[in-house]
C-alpha positions in Angstrom: 61.9 106.4 110.9 61.1 103.1 109.4 63.9 102.3 106.8 63.8 99.5 104.3 67.3 98.0 103.7 67.5 96.2 100.4 70.4 93.8 100.7 70.3 94.4 104.4 71.9 91.1 105.4 75.0 91.9 103.3 78.3 93.2 104.5 77.5 97.0 104.5 73.8 96.5 105.0 74.2 94.5 108.2 76.6 97.1 109.8 74.2 99.9 108.8 71.4 98.0 110.5 73.3 98.4 113.8 73.9 102.1 113.2 70.3 102.7 112.5 69.2 100.8 115.6 71.8 102.9 117.6 70.2 106.1 116.2 66.7 105.1 117.2 65.4 104.0 113.8 63.6 100.8 112.8 65.3 99.0 109.9 63.4 96.4 107.8 65.7 94.0 106.0 65.0 92.6 102.6 67.5 90.1 101.1 67.7 87.0 98.9 70.8 85.5 100.6 72.5 85.3 97.2 75.7 86.8 98.8 74.8 86.7 102.5 73.6 84.3 105.1 70.5 83.9 107.3 72.9 83.6 110.3 73.4 87.4 110.0 69.9 88.0 111.3 70.6 85.9 114.4 73.8 87.8 115.0 72.2 91.2 114.5 69.6 90.1 117.1 72.3 89.2 119.6 74.3 92.4 119.0 71.3 94.8 119.2 68.8 93.0 121.4 66.2 93.5 118.6 65.1 90.8 116.3 65.3 92.1 112.7 62.1 92.5 110.8 63.0 90.4 107.7 61.5 89.6 104.3 63.2 87.2 101.9 62.5 89.0 98.6 64.1 90.2 95.4 64.0 93.9 94.6 63.1 92.9 91.0 59.7 91.7 92.4 58.1 95.1 92.3 54.7 94.0 93.7 56.2 92.2 96.7 58.5 95.2 97.6 55.6 97.6 97.3 53.6 95.5 99.6 56.4 95.4 102.1 56.8 99.2 101.9 53.2 99.7 102.6 52.8 97.0 105.3 55.8 98.4 107.3 54.9 102.1 106.7 58.4 102.7 105.4 59.6 106.3 105.4 62.7 105.7 103.3 64.8 103.1 101.5 68.5 102.5 101.7 69.3 100.5 98.5 72.3 98.1 98.9 71.0 95.1 96.9 73.2 94.4 93.8 76.4 92.8 92.4 79.7 94.4 93.1 82.6 92.5 91.5 84.5 94.3 88.8 85.8 91.0 87.3 82.4 89.3 87.4 80.8 92.3 85.7 83.3 92.1 82.9 82.5 88.4 82.3 78.7 88.6 82.7 77.5 92.1 81.9 73.9 91.0 81.3 73.7 89.8 84.9 75.1 93.1 86.2 72.7 95.2 84.2 69.8 93.0 85.1 70.4 93.0 88.9 72.0 96.5 89.4 70.0 98.5 86.9 66.9 96.4 86.4 66.6 95.8 90.1 66.7 99.5 90.8 64.0 100.2 88.2 61.7 97.7 89.8 62.5 99.1 93.2 61.5 102.6 92.0 58.3 101.3 90.7 57.5 99.8 94.1 58.4 103.0 95.9 56.3 105.1 93.6 53.4 102.7 94.1 53.7 102.9 97.9 54.3 106.6 98.0 57.7 106.3 99.6 59.9 108.7 97.7 63.0 109.0 99.9 66.0 107.0 98.7 69.7 106.6 99.7 71.5 104.7 96.9 74.6 102.7 97.5 76.9 104.0 94.7 80.6 103.8 94.3 83.7 105.8 93.6 84.0 103.7 90.5 81.7 106.2 88.8 84.7 108.6 88.6 86.7 106.1 86.3 90.3 106.8 85.9 90.8 110.0 88.0 91.7 113.2 86.3 92.9 114.6 89.6 93.3 113.6 93.3 91.8 113.7 95.8 88.4 113.2 94.0 85.6 115.6 94.9 81.9 115.4 93.9 82.6 117.8 91.0 84.9 115.4 89.4 83.7 114.3 85.9 82.0 110.9 85.7 83.7 108.4 83.5 83.5 104.6 84.1 86.0 102.0 82.8 84.2 98.7 83.7 80.8 97.2 83.5 80.2 97.4 87.3 80.9 101.1 87.1 78.6 101.5 84.1 75.7 100.0 86.1 76.3 102.4 89.0 76.6 105.4 86.8 73.5 104.4 84.9 71.5 104.2 88.1 72.9 107.5 89.2 71.8 109.1 85.9 68.3 107.5 86.2 67.9 108.8 89.8 69.0 112.4 88.9 66.5 112.3 86.0 63.7 111.0 88.3 64.3 113.6 91.0 64.3 116.3 88.3 61.0 115.1 86.8 59.2 114.6 90.1 59.8 117.2 92.9 58.5 114.9 95.6 61.6 112.7 95.3 64.5 113.0 97.7 67.6 111.0 96.6 71.1 110.7 98.1 73.9 109.1 96.1 76.6 107.8 98.4 79.8 107.2 96.5 81.7 104.7 98.7 85.4 104.3 98.4 86.8 101.0 99.7 84.9 99.5 102.7 87.0 97.2 104.9 87.1 96.0 108.5 84.3 94.5 110.6 82.2 95.2 113.7 84.3 95.3 116.8 82.5 92.2 118.2 83.9 90.1 115.3 80.4 88.7 114.9 79.6 90.2 111.5 82.0 91.0 108.7 82.8 90.5 105.1 83.0 86.9 103.7 82.6 86.7 100.0 82.0 83.3 98.5 84.9 81.9 96.5 88.2 83.7 96.0 87.7 87.3 97.1 87.7 90.1 94.6 88.4 92.7 97.3 91.7 93.1 99.0 91.0 92.9 102.7 89.1 89.6 102.8 91.8 88.2 100.4 94.4 89.2 103.0 92.5 87.8 105.9 91.8 84.5 104.2 95.6 84.1 103.5 96.3 85.0 107.1 93.9 82.3 108.4 95.3 79.7 106.0 92.4 79.3 103.6 94.4 80.6 100.7 98.1 80.0 100.2 99.1 83.5 99.2 97.8 86.9 98.1 97.9 87.9 94.4 98.7 91.6 94.1 97.3 92.7 90.8 99.9 95.0 89.2 103.2 96.2 90.5 104.0 98.7 87.8 101.5 101.5 88.4 102.6 105.1 88.6 102.3 105.0 92.4 105.0 105.2 95.1 105.5 101.5 95.4 104.0 100.4 92.0 100.9 98.9 93.5 97.4 100.3 93.4 96.4 103.0 95.8 92.9 103.2 97.3 91.0 105.0 100.0 90.1 102.4 102.6 87.3 103.2 105.0 86.1 101.2 108.0 82.7 99.7 107.4 81.4 101.0 110.7 82.3 104.6 109.7 80.6 103.9 106.4 77.5 102.6 108.1 77.4 105.8 110.3 77.6 107.8 107.1 74.2 106.4 105.9 72.6 107.5 109.2 74.1 111.0 108.8 72.9 111.1 105.2 69.4 110.7 106.3 69.4 114.3 107.3 69.4 115.2 103.6 66.2 113.3 103.0 64.3 116.3 104.6 64.9 118.2 101.3 63.9 117.1 97.8 66.2 116.8 94.9 69.3 114.6 94.3 72.6 115.0 96.2 75.9 113.1 95.6 78.3 112.6 98.4 81.6 110.9 98.9 82.2 108.5 101.8 85.9 108.1 102.3 88.8 109.1 104.6 90.8 111.2 102.2 93.9 109.1 102.6 95.4 106.8 99.9 97.1 103.5 100.9 98.8 101.1 98.5 98.3 97.4 98.5 101.7 96.9 100.1 100.8 99.5 102.8 97.8 97.3 103.7 99.9 94.1 103.8 102.6 95.8 106.0 100.0 97.4 108.3 98.1 94.1 108.6 101.3 92.2 109.4 102.4 94.7 112.1 99.1 95.1 113.8 98.2 91.5 113.9 101.7 89.9 114.0 101.0 87.5 111.2 102.8 87.1 107.9 101.0 87.6 104.5 102.9 85.9 101.6 102.1 87.5 98.3 103.1 87.6 94.7 102.8 90.4 92.2 100.8 89.4 89.1 99.4 91.1 86.0 97.0 94.0 86.4 93.2 93.3 86.3 91.2 94.9 83.4 89.3 97.9 84.6 91.5 98.7 87.6 93.0 102.2 88.0 96.3 103.2 89.5 95.0 105.5 92.4 91.7 106.6 93.8 91.0 108.5 97.0 88.5 110.9 98.2 88.0 114.5 99.1 85.4 113.8 101.9 84.9 117.4 103.0 81.5 117.8 101.3 80.0 115.1 103.6 81.4 116.9 106.6 79.9 120.2 105.4 76.5 118.8 104.7 76.0 116.3 107.5 78.8 116.7 110.0 80.0 113.1 109.2 83.6 112.2 109.0 85.6 108.9 109.2 87.0 108.3 112.8 88.8 104.9 112.5 92.3 104.4 111.1 93.9 101.8 108.9 95.2 100.0 112.0 91.7 99.7 113.3 90.5 98.3 109.9 93.2 95.6 109.9 92.6 94.7 113.5 88.9 94.3 113.2 89.0 92.5 109.9 91.4 89.9 111.5 89.3 89.6 114.6 86.3 88.8 112.4 88.2 86.3 110.3 89.8 84.5 113.3 86.4 84.1 115.0 84.8 83.0 111.8 87.4 81.2 109.7 84.7 79.8 107.4 82.6 82.9 107.5 78.9 82.1 108.2 79.2 78.6 107.0 
């Protein structure tokens, strides 16, 4: 299949590019490089032996995206493009609704115009809000508690309504938990600009000496050690989950599916495992909670296994090792 990857030069998109190539598909990358680097394309070429088909375009440019979809005879779209910081969303909600919701609206116009009506959407466990029970399955009520989550839930609602209104559409909503790690080569990985909002790149930048110490946001949660608990999933497992989810595009309608490991690890668990696996010290201080964060969130991933046969293979030690390998080889990221 020919698959358009919006945001395909980003962290998850680039790893999914490799998984699609390995599975015999042809990915077509669209990106603006707002939160990625052109170097990713060269590294994907080196890793896969195939030069990426690439268009520098914004998903909000509906006419351009429609032209790409038709020119490349795309069979489906995997939609990664969007903003993903909880803190940034709280401080600039208009930006988040414009890019995450508005961008998806324009993408759907382009898909409808081109006749490509198969979509995998990069959603998030943030749509579950403050969990009513754990582990979280797909039947858990949706209830967001920050702007970023609001945008993901709004897009999910829109896609459910679209698929109900037009029986030609096939939509899969993939609710990620917490992607971490990097490709085993260390040639692609996560490198956010500025001080990271996500835990693992924050840890690796402290370990490599770019940041003095890690701020642990909240030490008084109702969890075993007082720090937040999350379901961390290796980005390569997550990428493979997208390939497995493509099986669901054979049927019409809208399906939501968790991608997680089913295990919850605290911030201190991550720090201790990272230190043990990589034999480095991570100085940290516990600071105030961040607005919008929840105490604990981890998945029941059994539905994905039932539907597609997919399940996470890599452990927390693999995530810590591969993240550190990437950071050591690329102390300044792609710069």
